[in-house]
N, C-alpha and C positions, 0 to 999 in steps of 0.2 A: 305220794301225794302229801303235801304239807297240810294239816288240819289244825289251824291255829285255835287254842284254847279247848281242844277236844282230846288231847292226848290221853286222859285218864278215863274217857268214857269207853264202855264195851262196844265192840263194833258188831253189827248185825248184817250179815251179806244176804241178800235176796236175789233170787233169779228174777229175769225180766218179767216172766208170768206172774210170779208172787208179788212183785212190787206192784205191777198193774192192778192186780186183784186188791191189793191193800189200798191203793189210791182211789179206786173206783168205789170201794166200800166206804171211803171216807174216814178210815180208822187213822188215829194219830200214830206216828212214828215212835215206837216205844224207846228205841235206842238209835244212836247214830248209824246210818247205812250209806256207804259209798254206793253209787249207782253201778250196776253191772256193766262189764266191759262191752257188751253187746246191746245196751240199751241207752238211749238218749232220753233225759228227763228235763223238760223245759217248764219253769214257772212262768205262767201266762195268764192274763186276764181274758177269759174265753165266755163270759157271760152273755155276749151278743149273739151267740151261735143259737139259731132257730131251727135250722134244717140243713142236712147234708146233701140235699138233691141239688146238682148243679143247675138244674132248670128252674130252681126256685130261690136258691141262696143268693143273697145280696149283701152278706155281712163280711166284714174284714177278716175276722178270725177264720171263718169257714173258707175263705179264699185260699188261705194258706194250706188247709187240709185237702181241698179239691186240687189245688196245684200239685200235690205230692201223691194223690191217689188216681189221677185221671190224665190221659194224653188227649191232645187236640189235633186238629189237622196241621196248624202251624202254631208257633209259639214264639214269643218275643226272643230275639237274639241279644243274649246278655253282654255280648262283646261290642254290639252296636245297636243300641235300642231304637234307632231309625228304621231298623230292619226287623223282619221276621224270618224264621228259619222253619224248615219241615219238622213236624213232630212224627205223626204217622204218615203224612204226606211226603212222598219222595220228590215229587216236582209238581208244577202247576203251570197252567197257561191262561191267558186272558184273550177273549175273541177281540177282533179288530173294532167291533161296536162298543166294547167295554162292558158288555152286559152278561157274558158267560165265562164262569170260572171253571176250569176242568182240572181236577186234582187226581194224580196217580198215587196210590197207596204203596208203601213199602210192602213187599211180599212176606209172607210167613208170620205176620204178627198175631199175638195171642192176647186175650183178656186174662185177668187174674184167675178167672174160673177155669181157663184152658180153652174156652171157646175161641174160634178164630175171629179176628177183626176183618170185617167186610165193608165195602161201600154202603151196603144196606144198613149196617149199624149206624154209620155216620148220618145217612138220610134219616132214619128213625130218630136219632138224637135231636136233629134239627126239628122234625115233626113233633116230637113230644114237648119240646120247649115252646114251640109256637102254640100248640093246642092246649097246653096247660096254661099258658098266658099268665105266668107268675111275674114277679117283679123284673128279672133280667130280660124277659122275652123281647123287649123293645130294641135290643142290640141287633136282634134278627128281623124283627118286623119292620124296622126302619128301612129295610131293603125290598119292601113290597110284599113280604111274606104274609099270608093270611091262613087262617084255618082251612079255608076252601082251596087254596092253591099251593100250599107248602109241598104236597107230595109230588107236584110237577116241577116246582121251582127248586127243590132241593131232593135229588134222586140218584140212585145208582145207575150207571150205564152197564156195568158188569161188577163182578166181585171186587176188582181193584180199581174201579174208576167212579169217582164222585163228581156230579155236575151241579153247579150252583149258579141260578140265574137271578140277576138283581134287576131292579125297575128302572134304574137310570145309570149313566155312565160316570159312576163315582171314581174319584181317584182310587186306583188299585191298593195303594198303601192304606187308605182308610178301611177299605173292605177287609183286607188281610189283618189289619190291627184289631178289628172287631172280632174276627174268628179266632183271635188268640185270647179272647175273654173267657171267663169260666163258664159261661152259658154254652160255649162251643165244645165242652168236654164231650168225648165220644163214649156213649153208654153201651153196655153189653145188652143187646135187645132180648137175646134168648134167656138170660139170667133174669132180667126184670120181669119179662112176661110171665115168669113163673110166681110172681109175687103181686098180681093185681089184686085190687081190693075187693073182698067179697061183699056183695050186697045183702044177701039173706043167707044165712047158714041152712042149707038143705042138702038132701041127698045128691041133687044135681047141680049144686054150687053155681050160682050165677055171679058174674063178676061185673064190676063197673070199670070201664076203661079209664082208670085214673092214671094210666101210664106207669103204674108202680109208684106213684108219688108218695103214698102212705108208707110203703115199705123203704123208700129211698131217703126218707128223712133221717133214718138212723143206720143206713147200710151204704156201702159203696158197690159199684158195678164197673169199674174202669180198668185201665191196663197200666196205670202209673207204677212207680218203684214200690209203693206201699198199698195195702189195703186198710180200710176202716175195720178195726176189730170191735171197738165200743165206743160210744159216747153216752156219758151221763151228765145231763145238764148241770152246769156250774160245779162239776167235780173234776172230770178228766175226759180226754180224748186219747185213745191208745190206737196206734197204727202198727201193723205187722208188716215185715217184708214180703214183697210179692215175688215169689221165685219164678214166675213165668214172665216177669218183666222183660221188655224186648231190648232193653239197653243194659248198661253195666249194672249188675246187682249191688244193692247196698251192703255195706259191711256191717251196718246195724241190723239186728234182728227186729228191733222194736223201738218206737218213738212214743213217749208219753208227754202229753201236754197237761200239765197239772194246773188246775184252776187256782190261782193265787191272785187275790185282788189287791192286797197291799203291797206297795213298793218295799216297805221295810221287811215284811215276810220273806219276799224274794231275796233281798240281800242277805238276811241271815241264812236262809237255806243254801244259798250259793257258797257263802263263806264256810258253812258247815260241810259242803259236799253232798247235801241231800238232793240237790238239783244240779245239773250241768249248765244250764242257761238261765239267765233272768232276763225276761223280755220287757218288762214294764217299769225299770227303775226311773224314779223322779230324780231331779237334780241333786238334791241333798244326799240321796243314797248312791249316786253315781260318785259324788265327791268322796263318800266315806270308803268306797272300795278302790279309789284311785291308786293307792299305794300298797294295795294287798298283795301279798306274794301268791302266785299260783292263778291269779285272775287277770283276764284281759278284757277290753271293751272293743267294740266295733260299731261303725255307724253307717248309714246310708240315707241320702235325702229321698223322701217319697214324694209322689204326686198327690199328697193328702193334705187337705185343707181343714181347718178347724173354724167354725163359724157360729154365729147365732142367726136365727131366722124368726121373722115375725108373721104370724098367720093373719092373712088379709080378710079372713072371715071375722075377725074382731074389728069392729068399726073404729075404735081408737087406733089400733096399730096400722090400720089401712090408710090413715092420713099421711100424705107424703112427707109432711114436716116431722111427724113422729118417726117415720122409717129414718130420716136423716139425723134426728136428735139422737137416736140410739148409737149412731156411728161415732158421736161426740161424747158419749157416755162410757167409754171403754178406756181403761188406762193401760194402753198399748205398752208404754215404756216400763211400767211395773211389771207387767205380765212377762215381758221379754227378758227382764233382768232377774226374775225369780222363778216363776212357775214353769216356764218353758226353756229355761237356761240349759243349753246343751242338747235339747231334744226338739227344738224348733226355732224358727225365726219369723219376726213380724212380716206379714205378707197380706195385702188388702184386696187383691184382684183375684178373680176367679180361675185364672190360668196359672199353675204353679210354674216356677222358674224352670226352664229347659223346654217348655212347649213352644211350639211355633206361635209367634205373635204375643207372647207373654209379656205384660208390662210390670216392670219393677218400680211401681209408684205406691206410696203410702200417704195419702193426702190427710188422712184423719189422725187427730190426737185427741186426748182427753181436754174437753173444753165445756164445762158444766154451764158457763154464762151463755155460750153459743146455743147449747141444748135448751136452755130455758127460753131463749128468744124464739126457737122454732116451736116449742111446746105452746107458748103463748100465741103464736101466729096460727097454731092449730086449734085454738080455743080451748087449750087444756092447761091453762097457767097454773092451776093447782095440782097439776098431775093426775095420776089414777092408779088404780090397783091392777095386777096383772100376775100371771103364774108362769113359771119357767120349768120345763121338764129337763132333768139332768140326770145323766148316767152316773151311778156311784163310781168314785175313783178320780184320781188326778191324771192329768191336770184340769179337767173339766169342772170338778167340784170347786176347785180353787178360783177358776176363771168366773164361774157363775157367782161365787161369793163376792168377788171383786166387782162385777157388774151390778149386783145386787147394792152394794154399798155406794158406788158412784151414781147410778141411777137414782138411788134414794136423795141424794143431794139436789136433784132436780124435780123432787116430788113424785116420782115414779116408785111405788112400793111393789117389789117383786117378791112373790112367794115361791121359794124354790120347792119343787116336787121331785125328790129323788127316787130312782128305781134303777133295776139293773138294765143291762143293755136290751133285752127282749122286750121289756115292759115299756120303755121309752120309745124304742123304735116302732113297736106295734101302734101306740098311741099317735105317734108322728105320722106314720104312713096312712092312718085313717083321718088325718087333718083334724084331730080333736085337741091340739095343743093351743097355747097362746104363744109362747116362745119356746124355742127348742134350741139347745146347745149341743153341737155334735161335730162329727167329722165326716168328710167326703173324700173318697179315694177314686181316682181315675178308673174306669172300666176298661180302658185300653189307652195305648199311647198315641193320642191324637187329640188336637185341641177341641174337636167336637164333642169328646166325651164330656168335658165340663161345660162347654158353651151350651150344650143341649140341655144339661141339667139345671143350670143356673139362669139361662136366657131364653128357654123355649117352653112353651105351654100351649100345645096344639088345641086342647080341649079342657076347659077349666071346670066342667060339670064334675060332680062327685064320683061319677062312674067313668070319668075320662080314661082312655085306654093307655096312656103313657104317663106314668106316675114320676115325672121328673120333680126336682126340688122346688121348681117354680110352681108346679101343679101342688105339691104338698102343702104349700103355703098360700094356695089360691090366689096367685099373682097372675092376673090375666094380661098377657102381653102379645096381642097378634102381630104387632109390627116387628118387635124383637124376634119373635119365632120365625118370621119370614127372613129376617136378616141373617139368623142362624143358619137356615136352610141354604141361603145364597152363599155363605162362606164355605159350607160343605161341598158345594159343587164347583167352587172356583179351582180351576187347574193351576193357575199362575201362583206359585208360592208367595211371592212378595205381595201380590194384591190379596191373597187370602190372608196374609199375616196382618195387613191393614185393617181388614174387616174385623178380624178378632180383637185388635187394639181398640177400635171404635165400640164394639160391643162391651168390652170391659169397662170403658168410661162410662157409658151409659148406665150399666149395672151399678157401678160405684155411686152414681148420682141419684139414681131412682129406685133401686131394688129394696126389698124387705131383708137383704142379706148383709150382715156385717161380718166380713171375713176377717179373721184375727191373725192366724199364723199358718205357716207351711211346716209340716212335720218333718223332722229328722228322727229316723228310727235308730235307736241305740239298744245294743244287747251287751250283756257282760256274760262271760263264759269262763269255765275252768280251762287252764292252759293245757290239759291233756286232750283237748279236742283238736282235731285236724279237719280242715276243709269247711269250717263254719263260716258262712258269709250271709249277709242280708242283700236280697235282690232290690231293684228299683221299684218293684210293685209288691203288694202283699201275696199275690199267687206265685212269686218267683222266690219266695224264701225257701229253698230247697233243702231237704235233710238227707237226701240220699248220698251226697259226696261226703258227709261227715263220717269220720272214724275217731277211734281213741287210742292213745298210746297205752 
């Protein structure tokens, strides 16, 4: 391996275990170290991780970890993303009335623990997700599952047969796409039940049925090609190969996601050979390694949108004219040519390109004069002060600063409040922000995934059961919510596409969302890696096929 500018440095070879321990401890590398042949080290900004429990996690970085440590009933077919294929399910049928889905499991499957995978584990995984009622639970509860009926609606007919009953005759593709989301991960019931949360330490230990949620925050209980060895917040995630995996075993013994926030640090570590993959390179650093010997780049479009949102609890931001004014206070052209060059493209509608009914229309551009007219119409001619919560790191910090500057030209003074991913997400999910800048990735490959979150809010109360993005921003939209439901049930694809086109136009004109761009995920990697690919979603960035020369 060519190591430019490092020929005179002493080499320090570490085993995968030793390297993992060093990274988790946060110790600096005292000398240059090529990564071990059986270990993959990725530089990755993973400060958004809050929990590793698939029934609770709703973060982008964690989706990749879950995708590599768990199996599901069905999984997206990467050869044709309009379809799903069986994961632990060998086959499935749908009843004539469209309400009952019967899954036959592949025989002889095991969890990483060695416990057999049965339909009872699948049923319990559904039950714990619904009864825990965390963020991703709505993907299942939208089918009529409740805490009271889930054991009847999602049950094992026998060890190898799982039966799932929905409340309406949805398009089967929609149901199956939802089951391919990470909340559908199949969990080892026997293992997790050994780690229920103790209520009071006593001789007869009583346990609270938290379904092992406290333990699962930092452990895995799946059957994927890897298991979670350790996660230290803002330091590293370490995965070990699962030798009980039901498919082809990984050639890698270990995968380490090393938390590296700065793009330049990732670039330097990649060039030095201290990491194998750099996952968050900014445009200038991508340019810097374009001609480097021994380094390659790869990209894949993602169904991920970057946007700003205005909390409608703020009476100034709730004015329709203010909502529209912000869409004219974003310098889309400059952002496209600089901050997201090579890693995204300007896109202003809530359905990403490739989705059924997606509009490729970008009607807004920077127009300070137009924004001032709208603010004056709202009775805010002199502007106002407001805060914006921003996750540390690029490109969001640069975009926030750009908006701060252009909004200032219209008299809106924005105070940027920086924080790590966990801090900003927690505040956002509690509806305690003014303006939030962030990203949204599809939960499953169906237009309803984004339509529901941007254009539906069934209950706008603070304890509303479905925390869509519309709900997080207190946007009360009963009519749009009904239209979103109608689009979901429309069987005719052309008519369904038209409904989504109409929804996108209405959201463009009236919503508190200013969607800025669609992400193109780019990674740079050492050319001794074989089989490294980026999937169409964050839970399909699989590491098991990777090997090293």
